[in-house]
N, C-alpha and C positions, 0 to 999 in steps of 0.2 A: 519489579519489572512487569509482573503479570497485570497489575493495575494499569500500567502505561499501555500495554498491549490491548487490554480490554477497552481502554479509552479510545484508541484509534479505531478498533474494529467495531465499536458500538455506534460510530458515526457513519457507517456505510449506509447509504440510502437504500430503502426497499426497492426503489425504481431500478437499481442496478441488477436485481435478480440474484444477488449473492446474499446468503444468510449464514451466520456463524453461530454454532451452539456454544455459548459462553461457559457452559458448565462442563463441557468435555474437551477442554483445550489441552493438547499434549504437544510439547516441543522437543526437538532433538538438538544436540550440540555436535560439533565436529569431532570426529575420532580419526586420528591419523593412522596412516598405513604406508607401506612402501610405494604404492602406486601414486599417492598424493604427496610424497616426501614429508609425511608427518604433519601436514597442515589441516587435514580433514576436508579439503575441498578439491574437486577435480573438474576442470572445465569451467564454463561460465554460462549463466542464464540471465537474460534481461528481465528487468522489471520496468513496466511502462505506465505512464499516466496519459490517457488519451481523452481529450475533451471534444465533445461534439458541439459544433456551433449551433446556436438557436437564436431566436429573436431576442430573448432576454439578454444573452451575452452580447449580441450585436448592439443592443441599445446601450449597454454600459460602455462598450468600446467606443461608441460614437459620441458619448456624452462628455461633458467637460470634467466630470468626476470619475474618469476612468481609473480603476484600481485593480491591481493583480489580485488582491484579496476578495474584492467584490465579484470578480470573474470566477475565481475558484469556488466561492460560496455558491454561486448560481450553478456552476457545473456539477458540484457535488450533490446539490439538491436534485439535479436532473439525472443522477445515476453514475457520475464519474467516480471511479475508484482511484484514490491518490496513490502515488508511488509507494509510500510507506505501507498503506493498506494492502496493496498488491504484494509487496514483499512479505508481509506478515501472513497473508493467505498462503504463500508458498512455504513459509516456515511451518505452518500448520500441516502442510502436506509432507513435511520432512525433506523438502528439497534444499533448504538452507536453514540457517539458525537466526534467531531473533537478534542476537548480537551483530551478526553480519548485516542484517537489514538496517539496523540503526546506524551502523558505521558508514553505510553508503547512501542512505536515503533519509535525510532529515530536513 
């Protein structure tokens, strides 16, 4: 699983301003308690994927060859962090687990 996580995090664009130390990765798993009824999670937190429109994306959208994949590729090159990457960054902070991220954002 660590290689899968590294694969996702290694594709974060430097333009995003986010950097991850791939040598010091530590993840936590859920530990149940009475407050969370034994599931290991309490409350909810959103993970988001926000794309900023630019001329390159607009050009693809207006072309006959419009493609979700082409738009995502351009957005990522321009600094967008995908939903899976955002979730994995939160897992690195100890806010959630890698398993939970992969179960909701694939």
